[in-house]
BALUM-230975 format. One record per residue (C-alpha): y, z, x. Coordinates in Angstrom, 3 decimals, always signed. Layout:
R       py       pz       px
R        Y        Z        X
...
end
This chain:
R       py       pz       px
R  +19.819  -11.969  +81.773
R  +17.499   -9.014  +80.467
R  +21.017   -6.963  +79.467
R  +21.291  -10.082  +77.252
R  +17.383   -9.893  +75.774
R  +17.488   -6.699  +75.086
R  +20.622   -6.991  +72.934
R  +18.773  -10.011  +71.273
R  +15.418   -8.019  +70.849
R  +17.629   -5.068  +69.616
R  +19.545   -6.772  +66.851
R  +16.446   -8.543  +65.732
R  +14.751   -5.267  +64.801
R  +17.419   -4.247  +62.768
R  +17.885   -7.408  +60.644
R  +14.235   -8.272  +60.413
R  +12.932   -5.556  +57.942
R  +15.777   -5.861  +55.942
R  +15.371   -9.978  +55.910
R  +11.653   -9.925  +55.171
R  +12.261   -7.264  +52.585
R  +14.998   -9.870  +50.456
R  +12.455  -12.195  +50.982
R  +10.060  -10.123  +49.593
R  +11.987   -9.695  +46.174
R  +11.442  -14.100  +45.812
R   +8.775  -14.307  +47.167
R   +6.486  -11.327  +44.975
R   +8.542  -10.803  +41.617
R   +5.190  -11.547  +39.796
R   +3.707   -8.841  +41.892
R   +6.071   -6.561  +41.624
R   +6.804   -7.177  +38.003
R   +3.273   -6.301  +37.463
R   +4.023   -3.040  +38.853
R   +6.473   -2.526  +36.167
R   +4.150   -3.091  +33.413
R   +2.382   -1.369  +34.766
R   +4.064   +2.188  +35.334
R   +5.959   +1.260  +31.629
R   +2.872   +2.231  +30.034
R   +2.025   +5.193  +31.939
R   +5.453   +6.435  +31.857
R   +5.081   +5.966  +28.278
R   +1.842   +7.963  +28.131
R   +3.703  +10.316  +30.062
R   +6.512  +11.081  +27.861
R   +4.498  +11.688  +24.575
R   +2.063  +14.737  +26.989
R   +5.413  +15.795  +27.792
R   +6.694  +16.092  +24.409
R   +3.008  +17.458  +22.851
R   +3.567  +20.608  +25.776
R   +6.875  +21.160  +24.685
R   +5.928  +21.233  +20.882
R   +2.901  +23.210  +22.146
R   +5.783  +26.147  +23.577
R   +7.787  +25.741  +20.483
R   +4.487  +26.273  +18.177
R   +4.087  +29.515  +20.862
R   +8.348  +30.391  +20.711
R   +8.584  +29.636  +24.111
R  +12.291  +28.515  +25.875
R  +11.526  +24.858  +26.940
R  +13.748  +24.918  +30.423
R  +16.814  +22.715  +31.064
R  +14.694  +20.302  +34.073
R  +12.499  +19.488  +31.296
R  +14.875  +18.447  +28.245
R  +16.933  +16.302  +31.294
R  +14.013  +14.678  +32.263
R  +13.258  +13.704  +28.845
R  +16.554  +12.186  +29.069
R  +16.135  +10.364  +31.769
R  +13.106   +8.930  +30.660
R  +14.531   +7.911  +27.331
R  +17.117   +6.435  +29.069
R  +14.954   +4.356  +31.952
R  +12.514   +3.121  +28.997
R  +15.618   +1.435  +27.313
R  +16.591   -0.262  +30.403
R  +12.969   -1.792  +30.983
R  +12.354   -2.353  +27.377
R  +15.815   -4.914  +28.261
R  +14.322   -5.724  +31.437
R  +11.126   -6.712  +30.214
R  +11.701   -8.547  +26.769
R  +15.552  -10.170  +28.278
R  +15.266  -10.591  +31.145
R  +11.795  -11.681  +32.468
R  +11.730  -13.217  +29.207
R  +14.769  -15.721  +30.400
R  +12.457  -16.933  +33.518
R   +9.940  -18.000  +31.874
R  +11.975  -19.912  +29.392
R  +12.737  -22.758  +31.845
R  +10.254  -25.616  +30.808
R   +7.789  -23.071  +31.216
R   +8.425  -21.804  +34.466
R   +8.958  -25.281  +35.553
R  +12.554  -25.297  +37.022
R  +12.854  -21.868  +38.328
R  +16.529  -20.475  +39.226
R  +15.659  -18.945  +42.507
R  +18.451  -16.937  +42.686
R  +17.615  -15.048  +39.443
R  +13.850  -14.452  +40.645
R  +15.448  -12.548  +43.910
R  +17.549  -10.820  +41.068
R  +14.345  -10.171  +39.097
R  +12.039   -8.992  +42.269
R  +14.886   -6.581  +43.009
R  +15.188   -4.950  +40.117
R  +12.068   -5.032  +39.498
R  +11.151   -3.418  +42.215
R  +13.596   -0.782  +42.184
R  +12.787   +0.248  +38.065
R   +9.675   +0.510  +40.039
R  +10.609   +3.493  +42.105
R  +12.147   +5.081  +39.784
R   +9.200   +5.620  +37.621
R   +7.283   +6.718  +40.517
R   +9.959   +9.153  +40.638
R   +9.821  +10.045  +37.238
R   +5.759  +10.139  +36.872
R   +6.029  +12.974  +40.056
R   +8.169  +14.731  +38.283
R   +6.927  +14.804  +34.772
R   +3.486  +15.976  +36.548
R   +5.061  +19.765  +36.644
R   +5.387  +19.823  +32.393
R   +3.170  +18.304  +31.008
R   +0.086  +21.284  +32.058
R   +1.246  +23.418  +29.457
R   -1.805  +24.496  +27.161
R   -1.389  +23.529  +23.650
R   -3.085  +25.618  +20.728
R   -4.437  +23.594  +18.150
R   -2.621  +24.647  +14.167
R   -4.779  +27.485  +12.612
R   -7.695  +26.101  +10.316
R   -6.796  +25.234   +6.549
R   -8.367  +27.399   +4.334
R  -10.616  +25.024   +2.440
R  -11.329  +25.336   -0.988
R  -14.328  +27.422   -2.184
R  -17.166  +25.043   -2.522
R  -20.164  +27.692   -1.903
R  -21.327  +28.844   -5.287
R  -18.752  +31.567   -4.935
R  -16.166  +30.672   -6.806
R  -16.691  +28.895  -10.193
R  -13.846  +27.068  -12.597
R  -13.965  +29.693  -14.810
R  -11.739  +29.478  -17.712
R  -10.710  +33.324  -16.922
R  -10.228  +33.320  -13.328
R   -8.189  +29.523  -14.109
R   -5.852  +31.722  -16.818
R   -5.454  +34.733  -14.653
R   -4.882  +32.144  -11.254
R   -2.057  +30.360  -13.181
R   -0.151  +33.953  -13.949
R   +0.008  +34.561  -10.198
R   +1.213  +31.502   -9.612
R   +3.737  +31.886  -11.616
R   +4.821  +35.485  -10.644
R   +6.312  +34.011   -7.536
R   +8.804  +31.736   -8.835
R  +11.045  +34.803   -9.978
R  +13.452  +35.043   -7.025
R  +13.793  +39.403   -7.941
R   +9.325  +39.375   -7.235
R   +8.220  +39.566   -4.251
R   +5.164  +41.886   -4.057
R   +2.350  +40.878   -6.608
R   -1.407  +41.885   -6.302
R   -4.603  +41.166   -7.976
R   -6.379  +43.978   -8.576
R  -10.480  +44.587   -9.095
R  -13.329  +46.023   -7.484
R  -15.149  +45.096   -4.221
R  -17.620  +41.820   -5.673
R  -15.559  +40.736   -8.474
R  -14.188  +37.972   -6.325
R  -10.879  +38.584   -5.352
R  -11.576  +37.456   -2.006
R  -12.372  +33.881   -3.284
R   -9.453  +33.451   -5.985
R   -6.464  +34.719   -2.940
R   -8.359  +31.655   -1.472
R   -7.891  +29.569   -4.440
R   -4.849  +30.345   -4.859
R   -3.935  +29.418   -0.929
R   -5.522  +26.278   -1.651
R   -3.349  +25.506   -5.056
R   -0.062  +27.076   -3.401
R   -0.358  +24.317   -0.774
R   -1.063  +21.143   -2.927
R   +1.569  +21.945   -4.839
R   +3.713  +22.612   -1.995
R   +5.784  +25.895   -3.698
R   +5.424  +27.049   +0.160
R   +6.433  +25.446   +2.924
R   +3.261  +27.856   +5.333
R   +0.816  +30.624   +3.888
R   -0.156  +32.766   +5.966
R   -3.362  +35.352   +5.125
R   -4.707  +38.206   +6.720
R   -7.578  +40.488   +6.023
R   -6.750  +44.174   +6.425
R  -10.406  +45.948   +5.407
R  -11.306  +49.623   +5.227
R  -10.112  +50.528   +8.956
R   -6.788  +48.372   +9.234
R   -6.009  +47.244  +12.860
R   -2.399  +46.116  +12.426
R   -2.374  +44.364  +15.326
R   -4.995  +42.218  +14.048
R   -3.186  +42.006  +10.780
R   -0.288  +40.894  +12.992
R   -2.068  +38.379  +14.951
R   -3.536  +37.476  +12.139
R   -0.081  +36.439  +10.365
R   +1.829  +35.324  +13.278
R   -1.102  +32.544  +14.226
R   -0.156  +30.735  +10.926
R   +3.192  +30.961  +11.986
R   +3.851  +30.287  +15.322
R   +0.608  +31.966  +17.262
R   +1.249  +34.151  +20.397
R   +3.313  +37.374  +20.289
R   +3.771  +38.606  +23.570
R   +5.208  +42.137  +23.152
R   +2.657  +44.766  +23.602
R   +3.914  +47.561  +21.720
R   +3.297  +47.591  +18.056
R   +6.874  +47.682  +17.256
R   +7.563  +45.041  +20.044
R   +5.406  +42.633  +18.150
R   +6.628  +44.409  +14.271
R  +10.069  +42.728  +15.445
R   +8.863  +39.671  +16.807
R   +6.822  +38.960  +13.559
R   +9.827  +39.744  +11.348
R  +11.401  +37.266  +13.217
R   +9.472  +34.790  +12.830
R   +9.448  +35.455   +9.734
R  +13.130  +34.981   +8.520
R  +13.077  +31.543  +10.789
R  +10.143  +30.749   +9.185
R  +11.630  +30.266   +5.228
R   +9.327  +30.827   +2.088
R   +5.909  +31.908   +3.404
R   +3.599  +33.040   +1.019
R   +2.182  +36.109   +2.885
R   -1.755  +36.630   +1.908
R   -3.084  +40.560   +2.387
R   -6.573  +40.490   +1.164
R   -9.328  +42.820   +0.872
R   -6.985  +46.333   +0.762
R   -8.259  +49.459   +0.993
R   -5.321  +51.921   +1.319
R   -1.453  +51.890   +1.328
R   -0.357  +49.828   +4.319
R   +2.751  +50.507   +5.894
R   +4.031  +47.006   +6.160
R   +7.431  +48.114   +7.728
R   +5.069  +48.521  +11.007
R   +3.367  +45.807  +11.155
R   +6.560  +43.947  +10.679
R   +7.075  +42.858   +6.826
R  +10.380  +44.319   +5.736
R   +9.707  +44.780   +1.843
R  +13.302  +44.441   +0.081
R  +14.984  +42.873   +2.960
R  +18.109  +41.074   +2.152
R  +16.966  +38.353   +4.260
R  +13.989  +38.173   +2.897
R  +12.372  +34.602   +2.224
R   +8.315  +35.425   +1.437
R   +6.322  +37.244   -1.047
R   +3.339  +38.850   -0.605
R   +0.161  +38.658   -2.555
R   -2.310  +41.749   -2.103
R   -5.928  +42.332   -3.040
R   -6.550  +46.041   -3.270
R   -9.653  +47.171   -5.311
R   -7.636  +49.815   -7.715
R   -4.639  +50.147   -9.019
R   -3.252  +53.155   -7.761
R   -2.747  +51.457   -3.931
R   -0.821  +49.153   -5.623
R   +1.719  +51.633   -7.086
R   +1.786  +53.413   -4.075
R   +3.624  +50.108   -2.220
R   +5.250  +49.948   -5.075
R   +3.987  +46.371   -6.127
R   +6.147  +44.717   -9.049
R   +3.139  +42.795  -10.574
R   -0.441  +43.693  -11.466
R   -2.879  +41.120  -12.193
R   -5.965  +43.274  -12.976
R   -8.996  +41.043  -12.565
R  -12.297  +41.554  -15.081
R  -15.746  +41.260  -14.988
R  -16.779  +37.464  -15.925
R  -17.364  +36.960  -20.176
R  -20.872  +36.729  -21.014
R  -20.746  +33.562  -21.049
R  -19.237  +32.186  -17.661
R  -21.327  +35.140  -16.401
R  -25.281  +32.967  -17.495
R  -23.550  +29.921  -17.489
R  -22.779  +31.060  -13.342
R  -25.900  +32.513  -13.191
R  -28.270  +29.525  -14.687
R  -26.460  +27.408  -12.122
R  -27.904  +30.192   -9.295
R  -31.302  +29.920  -10.323
R  -31.514  +26.428  -10.698
R  -31.144  +25.369  -14.813
R  -34.679  +23.755  -14.267
R  -36.420  +27.127  -13.789
R  -35.487  +28.209  -16.303
R  -35.963  +25.866  -18.883
R  -38.552  +27.654  -20.421
R  -37.753  +29.822  -23.617
R  -39.613  +32.796  -22.292
R  -38.894  +32.300  -18.527
R  -35.191  +31.611  -19.813
R  -35.528  +35.362  -21.581
R  -36.402  +36.810  -19.017
R  -33.848  +35.700  -16.473
R  -30.851  +36.527  -18.457
R  -33.029  +40.027  -18.460
R  -32.342  +40.045  -14.842
R  -28.997  +38.542  -14.691
R  -27.703  +40.742  -17.538
R  -28.727  +43.035  -14.390
R  -26.267  +41.816  -12.088
R  -23.011  +43.187  -14.672
R  -21.489  +40.359  -14.710
R  -19.935  +40.467  -11.262
R  -19.898  +37.365   -9.439
R  -20.955  +38.800   -6.244
R  -24.337  +39.552   -7.977
R  -25.218  +37.187   -9.832
R  -24.987  +34.121   -6.513
R  -26.783  +37.171   -4.607
R  -29.482  +37.480   -7.339
R  -29.616  +33.944   -8.425
R  -29.903  +32.850   -5.268
R  -32.960  +34.845   -4.071
R  -34.391  +33.906   -7.411
R  -33.674  +29.603   -6.875
R  -36.233  +27.618   -8.013
R  -38.700  +30.841   -8.632
R  -40.962  +29.323  -12.027
R  -43.141  +32.832  -11.647
R  -42.936  +34.675  -14.832
R  -44.596  +37.755  -12.722
R  -41.892  +37.831   -9.981
R  -39.191  +37.569  -12.532
R  -40.439  +40.539  -14.363
R  -41.035  +42.109  -10.890
R  -37.294  +41.502  -10.292
R  -36.178  +43.174  -13.502
R  -38.348  +46.271  -13.100
R  -37.381  +46.579   -9.289
R  -33.247  +45.896  -10.638
R  -33.181  +48.625  -13.289
R  -35.089  +51.176  -10.983
R  -32.565  +50.759   -8.678
R  -31.217  +53.451   -7.214
R  -26.923  +53.326   -6.987
R  -25.267  +54.648   -3.706
R  -21.434  +55.788   -4.095
R  -19.535  +53.316   -1.924
R  -16.150  +53.842   -2.758
R  -14.681  +50.379   -4.460
R  -18.082  +48.938   -5.059
R  -19.362  +48.495   -8.223
R  -22.590  +50.327   -8.565
R  -24.681  +47.259   -9.877
R  -23.907  +45.271   -7.034
R  -25.097  +48.126   -4.242
R  -29.079  +47.297   -6.227
R  -28.497  +43.188   -5.939
R  -27.619  +43.312   -2.489
R  -31.033  +45.628   -1.878
R  -33.063  +43.488   -3.791
R  -32.162  +40.348   -2.897
R  -32.580  +41.845   +1.270
R  -35.797  +43.156   -0.193
R  -36.902  +39.523   -0.777
R  -35.923  +37.779   +2.780
R  -39.646  +36.275   +3.623
R  -39.359  +37.811   +7.053
R  -38.575  +41.504   +9.440
R  -36.589  +39.000  +11.777
R  -33.747  +37.669   +8.787
R  -33.576  +41.504   +7.751
R  -32.834  +42.800  +11.218
R  -30.529  +40.024  +11.835
R  -29.020  +40.353   +8.838
R  -28.310  +44.338   +9.790
R  -27.292  +43.086  +13.151
R  -24.375  +41.625  +10.959
R  -23.164  +45.308  +10.280
R  -22.428  +45.998  +13.660
R  -19.369  +43.724  +13.804
R  -16.301  +44.908  +11.025
R  -16.041  +43.683   +8.104
R  -14.422  +39.879   +7.814
R  -14.971  +39.717  +11.443
R  -16.475  +36.263  +13.156
R  -18.969  +37.270  +14.037
R  -20.796  +34.771  +16.805
R  -24.003  +33.735  +16.565
R  -24.818  +33.717  +20.035
R  -24.092  +37.558  +19.742
R  -26.975  +37.590  +17.282
R  -28.921  +35.453  +19.659
R  -28.845  +37.906  +22.406
R  -29.001  +41.071  +20.554
R  -32.466  +39.541  +18.430
R  -33.315  +39.424  +22.022
R  -33.006  +42.021  +23.714
R  -34.353  +44.544  +20.475
R  -36.934  +41.657  +20.932
R  -36.729  +41.184  +17.394
R  -38.434  +37.949  +17.300
R  -42.098  +37.338  +17.810
R  -43.814  +34.218  +19.790
R  -40.388  +33.326  +21.603
R  -40.546  +32.003  +24.999
R  -37.105  +31.281  +26.555
R  -33.537  +31.266  +24.870
R  -33.410  +28.372  +23.639
R  -36.072  +28.706  +20.989
R  -34.225  +32.336  +19.571
R  -31.363  +29.931  +19.346
R  -33.124  +27.633  +17.049
R  -34.711  +30.690  +15.021
R  -31.651  +32.125  +14.523
R  -29.426  +29.452  +13.133
R  -32.368  +28.683  +11.243
R  -32.064  +32.569   +9.435
R  -28.620  +32.361   +9.603
R  -29.119  +29.211   +7.465
R  -31.276  +31.005   +5.107
R  -28.859  +34.020   +4.648
R  -25.326  +32.183   +3.889
R  -27.952  +29.848   +0.824
R  -28.549  +33.744   -0.262
R  -25.436  +34.551   -0.270
R  -25.569  +37.564   +2.115
R  -23.470  +36.153   +4.267
R  -20.525  +33.095   +4.323
R  -19.375  +30.756   +6.028
R  -16.769  +31.672   +8.749
R  -14.623  +28.510   +8.906
R  -15.359  +28.288  +12.505
R  -18.164  +26.692  +14.294
R  -20.635  +28.700  +15.656
R  -19.894  +32.148  +13.770
R  -20.152  +33.728  +10.048
R  -18.803  +36.627   +8.535
R  -20.224  +39.923   +6.646
R  -17.830  +40.835   +3.536
R  -18.253  +42.854   +0.202
R  -22.409  +43.632   +1.518
R  -21.532  +45.481   +4.490
R  -21.223  +48.805   +3.395
R  -24.582  +48.643   +1.779
R  -26.220  +46.981   +4.572
R  -25.096  +49.915   +6.731
R  -26.311  +51.872   +4.283
R  -30.142  +49.807   +4.117
R  -30.015  +50.324   +8.564
R  -28.794  +54.275   +8.324
R  -31.859  +54.352   +5.875
R  -34.324  +52.131   +7.317
R  -34.476  +54.154  +10.976
R  -33.957  +50.968  +12.402
R  -32.492  +52.357  +15.184
R  -28.554  +51.561  +15.365
R  -25.956  +53.257  +12.844
R  -21.891  +52.532  +12.599
R  -19.533  +54.816  +12.604
R  -15.378  +53.930  +11.994
R  -13.094  +56.044  +13.991
R  -15.323  +58.477  +14.722
R  -16.178  +60.420  +17.918
R  -19.947  +60.812  +18.422
R  -21.620  +63.562  +20.857
R  -24.667  +62.491  +20.190
end
């Protein structure tokens, strides 16, 4: 008897769980369907996250693992099956007199399918956790249209820009240049050309890199690559050049803008092969003299002239405020000050900003005398008028703190994205700020100074939050810092002994 009971008990152990499981499909079928809906939404979100991860990897030119693609295919198949299950099967159950005449066999089937689908989705979700952790780098910021007062819609510039935009349409012309002295507005024109190219869809992509006086080829490579797909992974210059060239060939129809070129540049060392039969890109450079253009075999050179007298005066009156120079005597003095800017956009912007909203005729007289007496310094590539204009604007800064902050910026390379936080730290370290008790207070002071320097056109927006730039005025700032013995000096690529 005991043997029989034992056997029956053993049989019960094997029969009860499956029986309970099958009954559960029927009893808990609604709960199981709710779980399907919840996991269905989660699987959709996970699919999107993994796809973003894949797109980020493609952007970085990384190889996508085959198991990721297999997972994506499995998810697509599962999602389609679930869509049919929810839209057809589940819906069919509710259509029978709003559920008042249930088909128990059908509901059992629904509950069973629901539970199995949930288990399959849980497995896919767990597997997907491995594929959505790739860091996605945001695409590079678009170069905005210049609206800071440094570029105006001058008729002479509009004509020149239209000519420059026509040149790339010639299939035989792949290297062009806009050429002119520092401060004449080449950078602003290059930005405007970039905007026009994008608006008119002349090129699929525009890549901009700043070359500067002391070019660092690796940085130029990185800047170009960032617009095509970031992360050049090779460490050697030649390896990066090969990688960049491959990216250019794949990208097709790219405009490369090399800004602020001082000397001939070895393009092949960067990865830009001039005259390559596979070449589908055009190069626009902004050198300071035509000799550099000729040495780099530029096919078309567009020299940038000074503004016309009318354009120069109109620009100066806008920067200095029309209402402040409305009286005949004041207007005459303003015109004389404006003439000392030499019809150079940067000089007009800087001096005009310095005299903005000033209706004191004595101060205009003083400005004219100071500009006329300014001693020119021979800074290569920079018009002699620009030096005096920048020194004049610097002298009008209202505080020693603002002057020191301006000069600190020349410690960074030209066109470098200068972190405002670094200026805070250097300023505190050098004890430049009076009556400052906390770092937070110093930070507020520096931000206010930076805004004032930008309004004075001595500094420019970087395009990145919490960063600024110094362009064209850096050499003058270095000269002032050396002359006035501010306790620091800037020398590039020089081995200093003391």
